[in-house]
PASEBA-1860 file (N, C-alpha, C; in nm, 3 decimals):
! residues 131
1> MAFSYENE> -3.179/-15.721/-2.232/-3.169/-15.607/-2.141/-3.079/-15.509/-2.210 ~ -3.125/-15.410/-2.218/-3.082/-15.304/-2.287/-2.956/-15.212/-2.218 ~ -2.877/-15.161/-2.278/-2.743/-15.086/-2.230/-2.759/-14.967/-2.314 ~ -2.733/-14.848/-2.226/-2.742/-14.727/-2.290/-2.592/-14.665/-2.249 ~ -2.515/-14.625/-2.377/-2.396/-14.559/-2.335/-2.387/-14.407/-2.365 ~ -2.321/-14.345/-2.301/-2.304/-14.184/-2.319/-2.206/-14.164/-2.443 ~ -2.251/-14.091/-2.544/-2.120/-14.078/-2.626/-2.037/-13.996/-2.544 ~ -1.900/-14.020/-2.634/-1.779/-13.941/-2.571/-1.783/-13.831/-2.635
9> RREFVRIR> -1.780/-13.709/-2.561/-1.800/-13.546/-2.627/-1.643/-13.509/-2.616 ~ -1.599/-13.463/-2.717/-1.466/-13.423/-2.700/-1.482/-13.254/-2.687 ~ -1.388/-13.191/-2.606/-1.415/-13.045/-2.581/-1.330/-12.983/-2.730 ~ -1.226/-13.044/-2.758/-1.136/-12.981/-2.839/-1.101/-13.122/-2.948 ~ -1.058/-13.074/-3.090/-1.006/-13.161/-3.175/-0.872/-13.218/-3.149 ~ -0.867/-13.320/-3.162/-0.766/-13.416/-3.108/-0.676/-13.478/-3.251 ~ -0.553/-13.442/-3.260/-0.471/-13.506/-3.363/-0.385/-13.615/-3.309 ~ -0.366/-13.709/-3.420/-0.282/-13.810/-3.375/-0.146/-13.776/-3.418
17> VDVPVRYK> -0.025/-13.763/-3.325/0.106/-13.711/-3.351/0.196/-13.747/-3.245 ~ 0.337/-13.760/-3.299/0.428/-13.835/-3.209/0.523/-13.694/-3.158 ~ 0.502/-13.646/-3.025/0.575/-13.527/-2.981/0.666/-13.578/-2.871 ~ 0.794/-13.525/-2.859/0.841/-13.597/-2.726/0.777/-13.487/-2.620 ~ 0.803/-13.585/-2.511/0.742/-13.535/-2.387/0.867/-13.568/-2.267 ~ 0.869/-13.445/-2.174/0.960/-13.469/-2.065/0.860/-13.506/-1.945 ~ 0.847/-13.552/-1.847/0.770/-13.567/-1.752/0.833/-13.620/-1.611 ~ 0.773/-13.587/-1.494/0.781/-13.613/-1.360/0.666/-13.650/-1.290
25> FLSRTVDV> 0.673/-13.723/-1.174/0.563/-13.765/-1.100/0.595/-13.665/-0.976 ~ 0.470/-13.604/-0.914/0.447/-13.493/-0.815/0.352/-13.563/-0.716 ~ 0.390/-13.522/-0.589/0.288/-13.559/-0.485/0.299/-13.482/-0.339 ~ 0.221/-13.445/-0.283/0.222/-13.388/-0.147/0.198/-13.511/-0.054 ~ 0.180/-13.613/-0.070/0.122/-13.727/0.036/0.210/-13.871/-0.023 ~ 0.244/-13.874/-0.136/0.349/-13.985/-0.176/0.461/-13.949/-0.171 ~ 0.573/-14.084/-0.146/0.706/-14.014/-0.172/0.750/-14.075/-0.306 ~ 0.764/-13.970/-0.365/0.794/-13.981/-0.531/0.901/-13.895/-0.524
33> PEDQIFEG> 1.019/-13.970/-0.631/1.143/-13.883/-0.656/1.123/-13.757/-0.734 ~ 1.084/-13.646/-0.692/1.044/-13.537/-0.788/1.176/-13.472/-0.885 ~ 1.275/-13.530/-0.854/1.405/-13.485/-0.908/1.410/-13.587/-1.047 ~ 1.364/-13.711/-1.062/1.363/-13.805/-1.168/1.306/-13.753/-1.284 ~ 1.353/-13.716/-1.410/1.279/-13.664/-1.509/1.265/-13.780/-1.648 ~ 1.162/-13.814/-1.686/1.146/-13.932/-1.763/1.107/-13.875/-1.912 ~ 1.140/-13.960/-2.000/1.120/-13.908/-2.128/1.017/-14.003/-2.219 ~ 0.921/-13.958/-2.301/0.813/-14.014/-2.325/0.748/-13.939/-2.473
41> TTRDISGS> 0.642/-13.989/-2.539/0.595/-13.957/-2.653/0.454/-13.949/-2.643 ~ 0.400/-13.841/-2.705/0.256/-13.839/-2.757/0.215/-13.945/-2.837 ~ 0.080/-13.994/-2.845/0.022/-14.059/-2.955/-0.076/-13.958/-3.013 ~ -0.148/-13.895/-2.929/-0.215/-13.791/-2.982/-0.252/-13.665/-2.894 ~ -0.267/-13.540/-2.909/-0.277/-13.446/-2.824/-0.411/-13.348/-2.885 ~ -0.441/-13.254/-2.761/-0.548/-13.155/-2.799/-0.534/-13.044/-2.707 ~ -0.622/-12.982/-2.710/-0.624/-12.857/-2.619/-0.660/-12.857/-2.479 ~ -0.716/-13.042/-2.455/-0.757/-13.041/-2.347/-0.679/-13.161/-2.265
49> GLLLVGKV> -0.595/-13.229/-2.320/-0.503/-13.316/-2.285/-0.441/-13.389/-2.394 ~ -0.367/-13.507/-2.365/-0.262/-13.578/-2.448/-0.278/-13.723/-2.393 ~ -0.254/-13.818/-2.504/-0.199/-13.962/-2.473/-0.073/-13.992/-2.472 ~ 0.014/-13.990/-2.360/0.146/-13.993/-2.328/0.153/-14.176/-2.334 ~ 0.275/-14.191/-2.396/0.332/-14.325/-2.371/0.482/-14.308/-2.311 ~ 0.472/-14.380/-2.186/0.603/-14.365/-2.108/0.610/-14.460/-2.008 ~ 0.729/-14.430/-1.943/0.751/-14.528/-1.829/0.664/-14.483/-1.665 ~ 0.624/-14.580/-1.614/0.572/-14.564/-1.471/0.680/-14.651/-1.388
57> PNLEWLPL> 0.766/-14.586/-1.298/0.874/-14.659/-1.231/0.841/-14.732/-1.124 ~ 0.731/-14.713/-1.070/0.684/-14.806/-0.986/0.508/-14.843/-0.979 ~ 0.508/-14.982/-1.029/0.374/-15.016/-1.040/0.250/-15.004/-0.920 ~ 0.313/-14.969/-0.798/0.217/-14.949/-0.672/0.179/-14.791/-0.700 ~ 0.222/-14.719/-0.789/0.169/-14.575/-0.788/0.049/-14.602/-0.892 ~ -0.008/-14.702/-0.968/-0.101/-14.698/-1.070/-0.238/-14.632/-1.013 ~ -0.268/-14.727/-0.898/-0.391/-14.662/-0.852/-0.373/-14.534/-0.808 ~ -0.265/-14.492/-0.751/-0.242/-14.335/-0.710/-0.271/-14.229/-0.807
65> LLMEKIVI> -0.216/-14.281/-0.923/-0.235/-14.191/-1.037/-0.387/-14.177/-1.071 ~ -0.436/-14.281/-1.080/-0.606/-14.271/-1.111/-0.677/-14.173/-0.983 ~ -0.617/-14.199/-0.892/-0.695/-14.109/-0.754/-0.644/-13.981/-0.719 ~ -0.553/-13.958/-0.825/-0.490/-13.798/-0.820/-0.401/-13.783/-0.701 ~ -0.350/-13.881/-0.639/-0.253/-13.864/-0.518/-0.126/-13.839/-0.566 ~ -0.105/-13.875/-0.708/0.025/-13.854/-0.796/-0.031/-13.779/-0.913 ~ 0.028/-13.661/-0.935/0.008/-13.607/-1.064/0.128/-13.612/-1.146 ~ 0.112/-13.555/-1.282/0.218/-13.564/-1.371/0.259/-13.424/-1.417
73> GINILLPS> 0.388/-13.365/-1.395/0.417/-13.253/-1.452/0.489/-13.262/-1.610 ~ 0.414/-13.189/-1.702/0.480/-13.239/-1.848/0.549/-13.120/-1.891 ~ 0.644/-13.142/-1.977/0.704/-13.028/-2.076/0.681/-13.101/-2.204 ~ 0.607/-13.046/-2.296/0.551/-13.082/-2.428/0.678/-12.999/-2.523 ~ 0.731/-13.080/-2.622/0.845/-13.019/-2.695/0.781/-13.012/-2.845 ~ 0.686/-12.922/-2.876/0.649/-12.894/-2.996/0.760/-12.856/-3.099 ~ 0.721/-12.903/-3.212/0.838/-12.888/-3.319/0.818/-12.743/-3.361 ~ 0.691/-12.675/-3.373/0.705/-12.560/-3.399/0.708/-12.438/-3.294
81> HNTPIKAL> 0.767/-12.483/-3.175/0.778/-12.404/-3.057/0.933/-12.385/-3.003 ~ 0.952/-12.269/-2.967/1.117/-12.291/-2.929/1.137/-12.329/-2.768 ~ 1.031/-12.318/-2.705/1.056/-12.342/-2.570/0.921/-12.460/-2.511 ~ 0.938/-12.545/-2.417/0.835/-12.648/-2.388/0.733/-12.562/-2.348 ~ 0.634/-12.676/-2.358/0.493/-12.602/-2.291/0.490/-12.686/-2.176 ~ 0.490/-12.626/-2.070/0.458/-12.693/-1.934/0.312/-12.681/-1.881 ~ 0.281/-12.795/-1.812/0.146/-12.811/-1.757/0.169/-12.931/-1.693 ~ 0.059/-12.912/-1.582/0.027/-12.988/-1.467/-0.108/-13.080/-1.518
89> TRTGWLEA> -0.079/-13.214/-1.495/-0.190/-13.308/-1.568/-0.216/-13.402/-1.442 ~ -0.348/-13.483/-1.480/-0.409/-13.559/-1.422/-0.415/-13.681/-1.499 ~ -0.418/-13.804/-1.429/-0.432/-13.914/-1.504/-0.568/-13.970/-1.526 ~ -0.634/-13.953/-1.639/-0.798/-14.003/-1.674/-0.807/-14.160/-1.660 ~ -0.698/-14.218/-1.757/-0.695/-14.388/-1.753/-0.548/-14.418/-1.798 ~ -0.544/-14.555/-1.761/-0.420/-14.607/-1.799/-0.448/-14.730/-1.881 ~ -0.373/-14.748/-1.993/-0.412/-14.883/-2.045/-0.317/-15.000/-1.990 ~ -0.348/-15.131/-2.001/-0.292/-15.240/-1.965/-0.163/-15.253/-2.021
97> MRERDDRC> -0.072/-15.287/-1.914/0.063/-15.318/-1.969/0.096/-15.449/-1.981 ~ 0.191/-15.479/-2.070/0.246/-15.622/-2.042/0.342/-15.670/-1.916 ~ 0.353/-15.752/-1.862/0.406/-15.784/-1.747/0.575/-15.759/-1.748 ~ 0.647/-15.736/-1.869/0.763/-15.707/-1.863/0.812/-15.576/-1.949 ~ 0.705/-15.509/-1.986/0.714/-15.367/-2.042/0.704/-15.282/-1.927 ~ 0.778/-15.177/-1.914/0.795/-15.065/-1.865/0.709/-14.966/-1.889 ~ 0.655/-14.964/-2.005/0.598/-14.818/-2.070/0.454/-14.880/-2.103 ~ 0.374/-14.773/-2.071/0.238/-14.775/-2.083/0.186/-14.659/-2.133
105> RMGLKFKE> 0.049/-14.648/-2.213/-0.032/-14.560/-2.246/-0.107/-14.490/-2.141 ~ -0.106/-14.345/-2.116/-0.169/-14.285/-1.996/-0.240/-14.181/-2.065 ~ -0.358/-14.152/-2.064/-0.470/-14.068/-2.083/-0.452/-13.934/-1.995 ~ -0.376/-13.841/-2.032/-0.370/-13.724/-1.937/-0.450/-13.600/-1.966 ~ -0.518/-13.530/-1.868/-0.592/-13.413/-1.880/-0.534/-13.297/-1.816 ~ -0.497/-13.183/-1.873/-0.430/-13.099/-1.818/-0.527/-13.026/-1.685 ~ -0.449/-13.018/-1.592/-0.506/-12.984/-1.476/-0.459/-12.806/-1.457 ~ -0.365/-12.790/-1.463/-0.312/-12.650/-1.468/-0.211/-12.660/-1.613
113> ITRESQDD> -0.236/-12.536/-1.681/-0.177/-12.487/-1.799/-0.221/-12.353/-1.823 ~ -0.117/-12.260/-1.864/-0.130/-12.133/-1.890/-0.253/-12.134/-2.018 ~ -0.330/-12.010/-2.031/-0.420/-11.967/-2.156/-0.298/-11.977/-2.284 ~ -0.211/-11.912/-2.258/-0.107/-11.906/-2.358/-0.052/-12.044/-2.402 ~ 0.003/-12.130/-2.317/0.032/-12.269/-2.364/-0.066/-12.352/-2.417 ~ -0.175/-12.338/-2.370/-0.317/-12.402/-2.409/-0.331/-12.342/-2.575 ~ -0.340/-12.224/-2.580/-0.343/-12.157/-2.718/-0.243/-12.212/-2.840 ~ -0.129/-12.211/-2.783/-0.003/-12.268/-2.860/-0.054/-12.441/-2.894
121> ILKYVIKS> -0.082/-12.475/-2.811/-0.121/-12.612/-2.855/-0.214/-12.631/-2.942 ~ -0.361/-12.525/-2.939/-0.453/-12.531/-3.040/-0.416/-12.481/-3.157 ~ -0.306/-12.389/-3.166/-0.257/-12.312/-3.305/-0.169/-12.477/-3.369 ~ -0.103/-12.538/-3.277/-0.019/-12.649/-3.334/-0.118/-12.754/-3.416 ~ -0.241/-12.772/-3.320/-0.347/-12.877/-3.395/-0.402/-12.836/-3.510 ~ -0.441/-12.678/-3.505/-0.505/-12.617/-3.642/-0.423/-12.651/-3.750 ~ -0.276/-12.607/-3.735/-0.185/-12.610/-3.852/-0.182/-12.727/-3.909 ~ -0.176/-12.841/-3.782/-0.145/-12.972/-3.848/-0.275/-13.039/-3.925
129> QLK> -0.383/-12.984/-3.904/-0.525/-13.024/-3.955/-0.524/-12.964/-4.115 ~ -0.445/-12.846/-4.103/-0.453/-12.790/-4.263/-0.350/-12.850/-4.367 ~ -0.276/-12.938/-4.307/-0.168/-12.963/-4.394/-0.218/-13.101/-4.479
END
């Protein structure tokens, strides 16, 4: 039996980089403490999203993140930028976690981001590629 797989197509160039990210969980339907801010880091970033390594405080939220019942508001702290880049993201995927580990990898896609903020990320990615 033959299987065909669709090639993954990336809309934007992605670079591997560790950049600090502050984030919080947001929902209109699920009780999440919206005043609780977490700190994580990227493993890669592009104009369409990022790979965030960070804490998920409640494991029951994992399916809710994938169903977009909980979204993540982020502040990306680019080294070349004076102010944080703000965006609202949805979770595209979650990597398996170790039982005693409270951090996981989350593939986040930008849901709401200003054109200016997206341009700042793209400029950072391009400059990083030229080094």
